[in-house]
N, CA, C and O atoms as a GROMACS GRO file, in nm:
protein
  532
    1MET      N    1  -0.105  -0.893   0.072
    1MET     CA    2  -0.040  -0.861   0.198
    1MET      C    3   0.002  -0.989   0.269
    1MET      O    4   0.114  -1.000   0.318
    2LYS      N    5  -0.090  -1.086   0.273
    2LYS     CA    6  -0.057  -1.211   0.341
    2LYS      C    7   0.064  -1.277   0.277
    2LYS      O    8   0.155  -1.322   0.347
    3ARG      N    9   0.064  -1.283   0.146
    3ARG     CA   10   0.175  -1.347   0.076
    3ARG      C   11   0.306  -1.272   0.100
    3ARG      O   12   0.411  -1.335   0.116
    4ALA      N   13   0.300  -1.141   0.104
    4ALA     CA   14   0.422  -1.062   0.126
    4ALA      C   15   0.485  -1.093   0.261
    4ALA      O   16   0.608  -1.090   0.274
    5TYR      N   17   0.402  -1.122   0.360
    5TYR     CA   18   0.458  -1.150   0.493
    5TYR      C   19   0.481  -1.298   0.521
    5TYR      O   20   0.563  -1.332   0.605
    6THR      N   21   0.410  -1.385   0.451
    6THR     CA   22   0.438  -1.527   0.471
    6THR      C   23   0.557  -1.573   0.387
    6THR      O   24   0.633  -1.661   0.428
    7ARG      N   25   0.573  -1.511   0.270
    7ARG     CA   26   0.688  -1.540   0.184
    7ARG      C   27   0.747  -1.407   0.140
    7ARG      O   28   0.725  -1.364   0.027
    8PRO      N   29   0.823  -1.341   0.230
    8PRO     CA   30   0.868  -1.204   0.204
    8PRO      C   31   0.978  -1.194   0.096
    8PRO      O   32   1.097  -1.206   0.125
    9THR      N   33   0.933  -1.171  -0.026
    9THR     CA   34   1.026  -1.147  -0.135
    9THR      C   35   0.997  -1.008  -0.191
    9THR      O   36   0.889  -0.953  -0.171
   10ALA      N   37   1.094  -0.954  -0.262
   10ALA     CA   38   1.073  -0.823  -0.324
   10ALA      C   39   0.955  -0.829  -0.421
   10ALA      O   40   0.878  -0.733  -0.431
   11THR      N   41   0.941  -0.939  -0.492
   11THR     CA   42   0.831  -0.954  -0.588
   11THR      C   43   0.696  -0.951  -0.517
   11THR      O   44   0.603  -0.885  -0.565
   12HIS      N   45   0.682  -1.021  -0.405
   12HIS     CA   46   0.554  -1.024  -0.334
   12HIS      C   47   0.519  -0.886  -0.278
   12HIS      O   48   0.402  -0.847  -0.280
   13PHE      N   49   0.618  -0.813  -0.227
   13PHE     CA   50   0.590  -0.678  -0.178
   13PHE      C   51   0.553  -0.585  -0.294
   13PHE      O   52   0.467  -0.498  -0.280
   14HIS      N   53   0.617  -0.604  -0.408
   14HIS     CA   54   0.585  -0.522  -0.525
   14HIS      C   55   0.443  -0.551  -0.574
   14HIS      O   56   0.369  -0.458  -0.609
   15LEU      N   57   0.404  -0.678  -0.578
   15LEU     CA   58   0.268  -0.713  -0.619
   15LEU      C   59   0.166  -0.655  -0.523
   15LEU      O   60   0.060  -0.608  -0.565
   16TRP      N   61   0.197  -0.657  -0.393
   16TRP     CA   62   0.107  -0.596  -0.296
   16TRP      C   63   0.095  -0.446  -0.322
   16TRP      O   64  -0.014  -0.390  -0.316
   17ARG      N   65   0.208  -0.382  -0.350
   17ARG     CA   66   0.207  -0.238  -0.378
   17ARG      C   67   0.114  -0.207  -0.495
   17ARG      O   68   0.038  -0.110  -0.490
   18LYS      N   69   0.119  -0.288  -0.600
   18LYS     CA   70   0.032  -0.265  -0.715
   18LYS      C   71  -0.115  -0.275  -0.674
   18LYS      O   72  -0.197  -0.194  -0.717
   19ARG      N   73  -0.149  -0.373  -0.592
   19ARG     CA   74  -0.287  -0.390  -0.546
   19ARG      C   75  -0.331  -0.271  -0.460
   19ARG      O   76  -0.445  -0.226  -0.469
   20VAL      N   77  -0.239  -0.221  -0.377
   20VAL     CA   78  -0.269  -0.104  -0.294
   20VAL      C   79  -0.301   0.015  -0.384
   20VAL      O   80  -0.396   0.089  -0.357
   21LYS      N   81  -0.223   0.034  -0.489
   21LYS     CA   82  -0.247   0.146  -0.579
   21LYS      C   83  -0.381   0.132  -0.651
   21LYS      O   84  -0.453   0.231  -0.667
   22TYR      N   85  -0.416   0.010  -0.693
   22TYR     CA   86  -0.546  -0.011  -0.758
   22TYR      C   87  -0.659   0.024  -0.662
   22TYR      O   88  -0.754   0.093  -0.700
   23LEU      N   89  -0.650  -0.024  -0.538
   23LEU     CA   90  -0.755   0.003  -0.440
   23LEU      C   91  -0.762   0.152  -0.409
   23LEU      O   92  -0.871   0.206  -0.392
   24ARG      N   93  -0.649   0.218  -0.401
   24ARG     CA   94  -0.650   0.363  -0.376
   24ARG      C   95  -0.726   0.435  -0.486
   24ARG      O   96  -0.808   0.522  -0.458
   25HIS      N   97  -0.700   0.399  -0.611
   25HIS     CA   98  -0.772   0.464  -0.722
   25HIS      C   99  -0.921   0.434  -0.715
   25HIS      O  100  -1.003   0.522  -0.744
   26GLN      N  101  -0.958   0.314  -0.676
   26GLN     CA  102  -1.099   0.280  -0.662
   26GLN      C  103  -1.163   0.362  -0.550
   26GLN      O  104  -1.277   0.408  -0.564
   27MET      N  105  -1.091   0.382  -0.441
   27MET     CA  106  -1.145   0.461  -0.330
   27MET      C  107  -1.161   0.607  -0.371
   27MET      O  108  -1.255   0.674  -0.328
   28GLU      N  109  -1.070   0.656  -0.454
   28GLU     CA  110  -1.082   0.794  -0.501
   28GLU      C  111  -1.209   0.811  -0.586
   28GLU      O  112  -1.275   0.914  -0.580
   29ILE      N  113  -1.241   0.709  -0.666
   29ILE     CA  114  -1.363   0.713  -0.746
   29ILE      C  115  -1.486   0.712  -0.655
   29ILE      O  116  -1.584   0.783  -0.681
   30LEU      N  117  -1.481   0.631  -0.549
   30LEU     CA  118  -1.596   0.618  -0.458
   30LEU      C  119  -1.600   0.727  -0.351
   30LEU      O  120  -1.694   0.730  -0.271
   31ASN      N  121  -1.504   0.814  -0.347
   31ASN     CA  122  -1.495   0.918  -0.244
   31ASN      C  123  -1.623   0.997  -0.224
   31ASN      O  124  -1.658   1.026  -0.110
   32PRO      N  125  -1.696   1.035  -0.330
   32PRO     CA  126  -1.819   1.112  -0.308
   32PRO      C  127  -1.926   1.040  -0.226
   32PRO      O  128  -2.017   1.104  -0.175
   33LEU      N  129  -1.918   0.908  -0.214
   33LEU     CA  130  -2.018   0.834  -0.137
   33LEU      C  131  -2.018   0.874   0.010
   33LEU      O  132  -2.123   0.888   0.072
   34TRP      N  133  -1.899   0.893   0.065
   34TRP     CA  134  -1.886   0.937   0.204
   34TRP      C  135  -1.741   0.984   0.221
   34TRP      O  136  -1.655   0.909   0.267
   35PRO      N  137  -1.714   1.109   0.184
   35PRO     CA  138  -1.576   1.158   0.178
   35PRO      C  139  -1.496   1.142   0.307
   35PRO      O  140  -1.376   1.115   0.302
   36GLU      N  141  -1.561   1.157   0.421
   36GLU     CA  142  -1.488   1.148   0.547
   36GLU      C  143  -1.432   1.007   0.570
   36GLU      O  144  -1.325   0.991   0.628
   37VAL      N  145  -1.505   0.907   0.526
   37VAL     CA  146  -1.463   0.768   0.548
   37VAL      C  147  -1.383   0.715   0.430
   37VAL      O  148  -1.270   0.668   0.447
   38VAL      N  149  -1.441   0.724   0.312
   38VAL     CA  150  -1.375   0.669   0.194
   38VAL      C  151  -1.249   0.748   0.162
   38VAL      O  152  -1.147   0.691   0.125
   39GLY      N  153  -1.256   0.879   0.176
   39GLY     CA  154  -1.138   0.963   0.152
   39GLY      C  155  -1.026   0.933   0.248
   39GLY      O  156  -0.909   0.933   0.211
   40GLY      N  157  -1.062   0.906   0.373
   40GLY     CA  158  -0.960   0.869   0.472
   40GLY      C  159  -0.890   0.739   0.435
   40GLY      O  160  -0.769   0.726   0.452
   41THR      N  161  -0.967   0.645   0.384
   41THR     CA  162  -0.908   0.518   0.340
   41THR      C  163  -0.814   0.542   0.223
   41THR      O  164  -0.706   0.483   0.216
   42ALA      N  165  -0.854   0.628   0.130
   42ALA     CA  166  -0.769   0.660   0.014
   42ALA      C  167  -0.638   0.723   0.060
   42ALA      O  168  -0.533   0.696   0.003
   43ILE      N  169  -0.645   0.808   0.161
   43ILE     CA  170  -0.524   0.874   0.212
   43ILE      C  171  -0.429   0.770   0.272
   43ILE      O  172  -0.308   0.774   0.246
   44VAL      N  173  -0.483   0.678   0.351
   44VAL     CA  174  -0.399   0.573   0.411
   44VAL      C  175  -0.340   0.484   0.302
   44VAL      O  176  -0.223   0.446   0.310
   45LEU      N  177  -0.419   0.451   0.202
   45LEU     CA  178  -0.369   0.369   0.091
   45LEU      C  179  -0.259   0.441   0.014
   45LEU      O  180  -0.162   0.378  -0.029
   46ASP      N  181  -0.273   0.572  -0.002
   46ASP     CA  182  -0.168   0.649  -0.069
   46ASP      C  183  -0.038   0.643   0.010
   46ASP      O  184   0.069   0.621  -0.046
   47GLU      N  185  -0.048   0.662   0.140
   47GLU     CA  186   0.070   0.654   0.227
   47GLU      C  187   0.132   0.513   0.221
   47GLU      O  188   0.254   0.499   0.211
   48LEU      N  189   0.048   0.412   0.227
   48LEU     CA  190   0.095   0.274   0.219
   48LEU      C  191   0.165   0.248   0.085
   48LEU      O  192   0.268   0.181   0.080
   49GLY      N  193   0.110   0.302  -0.022
   49GLY     CA  194   0.172   0.287  -0.153
   49GLY      C  195   0.309   0.351  -0.159
   49GLY      O  196   0.402   0.295  -0.219
   50HIS      N  197   0.323   0.467  -0.097
   50HIS     CA  198   0.455   0.533  -0.094
   50HIS      C  199   0.556   0.452  -0.013
   50HIS      O  200   0.672   0.439  -0.052
   51ILE      N  201   0.512   0.398   0.098
   51ILE     CA  202   0.601   0.317   0.182
   51ILE      C  203   0.646   0.193   0.106
   51ILE      O  204   0.764   0.158   0.105
   52LEU      N  205   0.550   0.126   0.042
   52LEU     CA  206   0.585   0.006  -0.035
   52LEU      C  207   0.669   0.041  -0.158
   52LEU      O  208   0.750  -0.040  -0.203
   53GLY      N  209   0.650   0.161  -0.212
   53GLY     CA  210   0.732   0.207  -0.323
   53GLY      C  211   0.877   0.226  -0.281
   53GLY      O  212   0.968   0.187  -0.354
   54GLU      N  213   0.899   0.288  -0.165
   54GLU     CA  214   1.035   0.305  -0.114
   54GLU      C  215   1.099   0.169  -0.086
   54GLU      O  216   1.217   0.147  -0.115
   55GLU      N  217   1.020   0.077  -0.029
   55GLU     CA  218   1.071  -0.057  -0.002
   55GLU      C  219   1.113  -0.124  -0.133
   55GLU      O  220   1.217  -0.189  -0.139
   56HIS      N  221   1.032  -0.108  -0.237
   56HIS     CA  222   1.063  -0.168  -0.367
   56HIS      C  223   1.188  -0.105  -0.429
   56HIS      O  224   1.271  -0.175  -0.487
   57ASP      N  225   1.201   0.027  -0.417
   57ASP     CA  226   1.319   0.094  -0.471
   57ASP      C  227   1.447   0.042  -0.407
   57ASP      O  228   1.547   0.019  -0.475
   58LEU      N  229   1.443   0.023  -0.275
   58LEU     CA  230   1.561  -0.030  -0.206
   58LEU      C  231   1.591  -0.173  -0.248
   58LEU      O  232   1.707  -0.211  -0.264
   59ALA      N  233   1.486  -0.254  -0.264
   59ALA     CA  234   1.506  -0.392  -0.309
   59ALA      C  235   1.568  -0.394  -0.448
   59ALA      O  236   1.658  -0.474  -0.475
   60ALA      N  237   1.521  -0.307  -0.536
   60ALA     CA  238   1.576  -0.301  -0.672
   60ALA      C  239   1.721  -0.255  -0.670
   60ALA      O  240   1.804  -0.308  -0.743
   61LEU      N  241   1.752  -0.157  -0.587
   61LEU     CA  242   1.890  -0.108  -0.576
   61LEU      C  243   1.982  -0.217  -0.522
   61LEU      O  244   2.094  -0.233  -0.571
   62LEU      N  245   1.936  -0.290  -0.423
   62LEU     CA  246   2.017  -0.402  -0.371
   62LEU      C  247   2.039  -0.508  -0.478
   62LEU      O  248   2.147  -0.566  -0.488
   63GLY      N  249   1.937  -0.532  -0.558
   63GLY     CA  250   1.951  -0.627  -0.668
   63GLY      C  251   2.054  -0.581  -0.770
   63GLY      O  252   2.134  -0.662  -0.818
   64LEU      N  253   2.053  -0.452  -0.801
   64LEU     CA  254   2.152  -0.398  -0.894
   64LEU      C  255   2.294  -0.412  -0.840
   64LEU      O  256   2.386  -0.447  -0.914
   65LEU      N  257   2.311  -0.386  -0.713
   65LEU     CA  258   2.444  -0.399  -0.652
   65LEU      C  259   2.492  -0.543  -0.653
   65LEU      O  260   2.612  -0.568  -0.661
   66THR      N  261   2.401  -0.636  -0.645
   66THR     CA  262   2.439  -0.778  -0.650
   66THR      C  263   2.484  -0.815  -0.791
   66THR      O  264   2.581  -0.889  -0.809
   67VAL      N  265   2.413  -0.763  -0.890
   67VAL     CA  266   2.444  -0.796  -1.030
   67VAL      C  267   2.569  -0.722  -1.078
   67VAL      O  268   2.652  -0.782  -1.146
   68ASP      N  269   2.583  -0.595  -1.042
   68ASP     CA  270   2.696  -0.514  -1.088
   68ASP      C  271   2.767  -0.452  -0.969
   68ASP      O  272   2.734  -0.341  -0.928
   69GLN      N  273   2.861  -0.523  -0.915
   69GLN     CA  274   2.932  -0.476  -0.796
   69GLN      C  275   3.020  -0.355  -0.824
   69GLN      O  276   3.067  -0.290  -0.731
   70GLN      N  277   3.042  -0.323  -0.951
   70GLN     CA  278   3.120  -0.204  -0.984
   70GLN      C  279   3.045  -0.075  -0.954
   70GLN      O  280   3.104   0.033  -0.952
   71LEU      N  281   2.914  -0.087  -0.931
   71LEU     CA  282   2.839   0.032  -0.890
   71LEU      C  283   2.887   0.083  -0.754
   71LEU      O  284   2.877   0.202  -0.724
   72CYS      N  285   2.939  -0.008  -0.675
   72CYS     CA  286   2.999   0.027  -0.546
   72CYS      C  287   3.118  -0.068  -0.528
   72CYS      O  288   3.106  -0.172  -0.463
   73PRO      N  289   3.233  -0.032  -0.587
   73PRO     CA  290   3.345  -0.126  -0.593
   73PRO      C  291   3.408  -0.163  -0.459
   73PRO      O  292   3.465  -0.272  -0.446
   74ASP      N  293   3.399  -0.076  -0.361
   74ASP     CA  294   3.461  -0.107  -0.232
   74ASP      C  295   3.372  -0.208  -0.158
   74ASP      O  296   3.257  -0.177  -0.127
   75PRO      N  297   3.424  -0.328  -0.129
   75PRO     CA  298   3.341  -0.431  -0.066
   75PRO      C  299   3.291  -0.393   0.073
   75PRO      O  300   3.182  -0.434   0.113
   76VAL      N  301   3.368  -0.317   0.147
   76VAL     CA  302   3.325  -0.275   0.281
   76VAL      C  303   3.208  -0.178   0.269
   76VAL      O  304   3.108  -0.190   0.339
   77GLU      N  305   3.223  -0.081   0.181
   77GLU     CA  306   3.115   0.016   0.160
   77GLU      C  307   2.990  -0.053   0.106
   77GLU      O  308   2.878  -0.023   0.148
   78ARG      N  309   3.010  -0.145   0.013
   78ARG     CA  310   2.897  -0.219  -0.045
   78ARG      C  311   2.824  -0.298   0.062
   78ARG      O  312   2.701  -0.300   0.066
   79SER      N  313   2.899  -0.363   0.147
   79SER     CA  314   2.840  -0.442   0.255
   79SER      C  315   2.766  -0.352   0.354
   79SER      O  316   2.656  -0.386   0.399
   80LEU      N  317   2.826  -0.240   0.388
   80LEU     CA  318   2.761  -0.146   0.480
   80LEU      C  319   2.632  -0.091   0.418
   80LEU      O  320   2.529  -0.085   0.484
   81PHE      N  321   2.641  -0.053   0.291
   81PHE     CA  322   2.522  -0.002   0.224
   81PHE      C  323   2.411  -0.107   0.222
   81PHE      O  324   2.295  -0.077   0.250
   82ALA      N  325   2.448  -0.230   0.189
   82ALA     CA  326   2.349  -0.339   0.182
   82ALA      C  327   2.283  -0.360   0.319
   82ALA      O  328   2.162  -0.380   0.327
   83ALA      N  329   2.362  -0.355   0.424
   83ALA     CA  330   2.307  -0.374   0.559
   83ALA      C  331   2.212  -0.260   0.595
   83ALA      O  332   2.105  -0.284   0.650
   84LEU      N  333   2.251  -0.137   0.563
   84LEU     CA  334   2.165  -0.022   0.593
   84LEU      C  335   2.036  -0.026   0.510
   84LEU      O  336   1.928   0.003   0.561
   85ALA      N  337   2.050  -0.060   0.384
   85ALA     CA  338   1.932  -0.068   0.297
   85ALA      C  339   1.837  -0.177   0.345
   85ALA      O  340   1.715  -0.158   0.346
   86GLN      N  341   1.891  -0.291   0.383
   86GLN     CA  342   1.807  -0.400   0.431
   86GLN      C  343   1.739  -0.362   0.563
   86GLN      O  344   1.624  -0.397   0.587
   87HIS      N  345   1.812  -0.291   0.649
   87HIS     CA  346   1.753  -0.245   0.774
   87HIS      C  347   1.635  -0.150   0.746
   87HIS      O  348   1.530  -0.160   0.810
   88ARG      N  349   1.654  -0.059   0.652
   88ARG     CA  350   1.547   0.034   0.617
   88ARG      C  351   1.428  -0.040   0.556
   88ARG      O  352   1.313  -0.006   0.584
   89ARG      N  353   1.456  -0.140   0.473
   89ARG     CA  354   1.347  -0.221   0.417
   89ARG      C  355   1.266  -0.287   0.529
   89ARG      O  356   1.143  -0.290   0.524
   90SER      N  357   1.335  -0.337   0.630
   90SER     CA  358   1.266  -0.401   0.743
   90SER      C  359   1.178  -0.301   0.816
   90SER      O  360   1.066  -0.333   0.856
   91GLU      N  361   1.229  -0.179   0.834
   91GLU     CA  362   1.148  -0.075   0.898
   91GLU      C  363   1.024  -0.044   0.816
   91GLU      O  364   0.913  -0.035   0.869
   92LEU      N  365   1.042  -0.028   0.686
   92LEU     CA  366   0.929   0.004   0.597
   92LEU      C  367   0.827  -0.110   0.596
   92LEU      O  368   0.707  -0.085   0.596
   93GLN      N  369   0.875  -0.232   0.597
   93GLN     CA  370   0.784  -0.347   0.599
   93GLN      C  371   0.703  -0.351   0.728
   93GLN      O  372   0.586  -0.388   0.727
   94ALA      N  373   0.764  -0.312   0.838
   94ALA     CA  374   0.693  -0.310   0.967
   94ALA      C  375   0.582  -0.205   0.966
   94ALA      O  376   0.471  -0.230   1.011
   95VAL      N  377   0.613  -0.086   0.914
   95VAL     CA  378   0.513   0.020   0.906
   95VAL      C  379   0.402  -0.020   0.809
   95VAL      O  380   0.284   0.003   0.836
   96ALA      N  381   0.440  -0.079   0.696
   96ALA     CA  382   0.341  -0.123   0.597
   96ALA      C  383   0.247  -0.227   0.657
   96ALA      O  384   0.128  -0.227   0.627
   97ARG      N  385   0.299  -0.313   0.741
   97ARG     CA  386   0.215  -0.415   0.804
   97ARG      C  387   0.106  -0.351   0.890
   97ARG      O  388  -0.010  -0.392   0.885
   98VAL      N  389   0.143  -0.251   0.969
   98VAL     CA  390   0.046  -0.184   1.055
   98VAL      C  391  -0.062  -0.115   0.970
   98VAL      O  392  -0.181  -0.131   0.996
   99LEU      N  393  -0.019  -0.040   0.868
   99LEU     CA  394  -0.117   0.028   0.784
   99LEU      C  395  -0.202  -0.073   0.708
   99LEU      O  396  -0.323  -0.055   0.693
  100GLY      N  397  -0.140  -0.179   0.660
  100GLY     CA  398  -0.213  -0.282   0.588
  100GLY      C  399  -0.318  -0.349   0.675
  100GLY      O  400  -0.428  -0.378   0.629
  101MET      N  401  -0.284  -0.373   0.800
  101MET     CA  402  -0.381  -0.435   0.892
  101MET      C  403  -0.501  -0.344   0.912
  101MET      O  404  -0.614  -0.391   0.927
  102ARG      N  405  -0.478  -0.212   0.912
  102ARG     CA  406  -0.589  -0.118   0.927
  102ARG      C  407  -0.678  -0.120   0.803
  102ARG      O  408  -0.801  -0.125   0.814
  103VAL      N  409  -0.616  -0.117   0.686
  103VAL     CA  410  -0.693  -0.111   0.562
  103VAL      C  411  -0.766  -0.241   0.535
  103VAL      O  412  -0.882  -0.241   0.493
  104TYR      N  413  -0.699  -0.353   0.560
  104TYR     CA  414  -0.754  -0.484   0.525
  104TYR      C  415  -0.815  -0.556   0.646
  104TYR      O  416  -0.816  -0.678   0.650
  105THR      N  417  -0.866  -0.481   0.742
  105THR     CA  418  -0.922  -0.542   0.861
  105THR      C  419  -1.049  -0.622   0.830
  105THR      O  420  -1.078  -0.721   0.896
  106GLU      N  421  -1.125  -0.577   0.729
  106GLU     CA  422  -1.248  -0.648   0.690
  106GLU      C  423  -1.219  -0.754   0.585
  106GLU      O  424  -1.126  -0.742   0.505
  107LYS      N  425  -1.298  -0.858   0.587
  107LYS     CA  426  -1.295  -0.957   0.480
  107LYS      C  427  -1.345  -0.888   0.352
  107LYS      O  428  -1.426  -0.796   0.360
  108PRO      N  429  -1.299  -0.933   0.235
  108PRO     CA  430  -1.339  -0.866   0.110
  108PRO      C  431  -1.490  -0.857   0.090
  108PRO      O  432  -1.539  -0.753   0.045
  109ASP      N  433  -1.564  -0.961   0.123
  109ASP     CA  434  -1.710  -0.957   0.105
  109ASP      C  435  -1.773  -0.850   0.194
  109ASP      O  436  -1.864  -0.779   0.152
  110ARG      N  437  -1.725  -0.839   0.317
  110ARG     CA  438  -1.778  -0.740   0.411
  110ARG      C  439  -1.744  -0.599   0.363
  110ARG      O  440  -1.827  -0.508   0.370
  111PHE      N  441  -1.622  -0.581   0.314
  111PHE     CA  442  -1.580  -0.451   0.262
  111PHE      C  443  -1.668  -0.411   0.144
  111PHE      O  444  -1.714  -0.298   0.136
  112ALA      N  445  -1.690  -0.504   0.051
  112ALA     CA  446  -1.774  -0.476  -0.066
  112ALA      C  447  -1.918  -0.443  -0.023
  112ALA      O  448  -1.980  -0.354  -0.080
  113SER      N  449  -1.968  -0.514   0.077
  113SER     CA  450  -2.103  -0.486   0.128
  113SER      C  451  -2.111  -0.346   0.187
  113SER      O  452  -2.209  -0.274   0.166
  114ARG      N  453  -2.008  -0.307   0.259
  114ARG     CA  454  -2.006  -0.173   0.319
  114ARG      C  455  -2.005  -0.066   0.211
  114ARG      O  456  -2.078   0.032   0.221
  115MET      N  457  -1.923  -0.085   0.108
  115MET     CA  458  -1.920   0.012  -0.002
  115MET      C  459  -2.056   0.016  -0.072
  115MET      O  460  -2.102   0.123  -0.112
  116GLY      N  461  -2.118  -0.100  -0.087
  116GLY     CA  462  -2.252  -0.106  -0.147
  116GLY      C  463  -2.354  -0.030  -0.063
  116GLY      O  464  -2.442   0.037  -0.118
  117ALA      N  465  -2.344  -0.040   0.068
  117ALA     CA  466  -2.435   0.033   0.156
  117ALA      C  467  -2.413   0.183   0.143
  117ALA      O  468  -2.509   0.260   0.143
  118TYR      N  469  -2.288   0.227   0.130
  118TYR     CA  470  -2.261   0.370   0.109
  118TYR      C  471  -2.324   0.414  -0.023
  118TYR      O  472  -2.384   0.521  -0.032
  119TRP      N  473  -2.309   0.329  -0.126
  119TRP     CA  474  -2.365   0.360  -0.256
  119TRP      C  475  -2.518   0.376  -0.247
  119TRP      O  476  -2.575   0.472  -0.299
  120GLU      N  477  -2.581   0.281  -0.180
  120GLU     CA  478  -2.726   0.284  -0.167
  120GLU      C  479  -2.772   0.405  -0.087
  120GLU      O  480  -2.871   0.469  -0.125
  121SER      N  481  -2.704   0.438   0.021
  121SER     CA  482  -2.746   0.554   0.100
  121SER      C  483  -2.729   0.683   0.020
  121SER      O  484  -2.809   0.776   0.035
  122THR      N  485  -2.626   0.690  -0.063
  122THR     CA  486  -2.608   0.809  -0.147
  122THR      C  487  -2.720   0.818  -0.250
  122THR      O  488  -2.774   0.925  -0.274
  123ARG      N  489  -2.754   0.705  -0.311
  123ARG     CA  490  -2.863   0.702  -0.409
  123ARG      C  491  -2.995   0.748  -0.346
  123ARG      O  492  -3.068   0.829  -0.403
  124LEU      N  493  -3.024   0.695  -0.226
  124LEU     CA  494  -3.148   0.734  -0.157
  124LEU      C  495  -3.148   0.881  -0.119
  124LEU      O  496  -3.251   0.948  -0.130
  125SER      N  497  -3.035   0.932  -0.075
  125SER     CA  498  -3.029   1.072  -0.035
  125SER      C  499  -3.052   1.163  -0.156
  125SER      O  500  -3.111   1.270  -0.142
  126LEU      N  501  -3.007   1.122  -0.273
  126LEU     CA  502  -3.032   1.200  -0.394
  126LEU      C  503  -3.179   1.196  -0.433
  126LEU      O  504  -3.234   1.295  -0.481
  127GLU      N  505  -3.244   1.082  -0.412
  127GLU     CA  506  -3.388   1.069  -0.443
  127GLU      C  507  -3.472   1.162  -0.358
  127GLU      O  508  -3.570   1.220  -0.406
  128VAL      N  509  -3.434   1.177  -0.231
  128VAL     CA  510  -3.516   1.261  -0.141
  128VAL      C  511  -3.467   1.406  -0.140
  128VAL      O  512  -3.522   1.489  -0.068
  129GLY      N  513  -3.365   1.436  -0.218
  129GLY     CA  514  -3.317   1.573  -0.228
  129GLY      C  515  -3.224   1.616  -0.116
  129GLY      O  516  -3.204   1.736  -0.095
  130PHE      N  517  -3.168   1.520  -0.046
  130PHE     CA  518  -3.072   1.551   0.062
  130PHE      C  519  -2.935   1.567   0.001
  130PHE      O  520  -2.887   1.480  -0.072
  131ASP      N  521  -2.870   1.680   0.030
  131ASP     CA  522  -2.736   1.705  -0.023
  131ASP      C  523  -2.635   1.626   0.059
  131ASP      O  524  -2.619   1.651   0.178
  132VAL      N  525  -2.566   1.531  -0.006
  132VAL     CA  526  -2.472   1.444   0.066
  132VAL      C  527  -2.337   1.511   0.089
  132VAL      O  528  -2.253   1.457   0.161
  133GLU      N  529  -2.316   1.626   0.030
  133GLU     CA  530  -2.184   1.690   0.048
  133GLU      C  531  -2.187   1.794   0.154
  133GLU      O  532  -2.084   1.856   0.181
   0.00000   0.00000   0.00000
């Protein structure tokens, strides 16, 4: 996320999107530990992944138009489309930043410790016969 905003390239946003998807899948695996919390994080990550996916699709489309201008031969239309697509990318990046700040508010070590604490509390609840669901 930091790299995507300090050096905003299509590649950096795409790499961030991949990391978001990996973390979402990890949260889905950990969901039984505390569904209300972990599941909520997975939902936000899913939304963030979709937003970054749309941003990536627009970046790829703009790249195609640069390489093959015959896809949109009219220069005025091509320029208008490029401006609208770039504007939409900026909007998506702004929304992604807000969601990303929510998801990545903790330092990685603190986040891992919190997940470990959820794991431990689930393990203990199973030992004493407390139904965690």
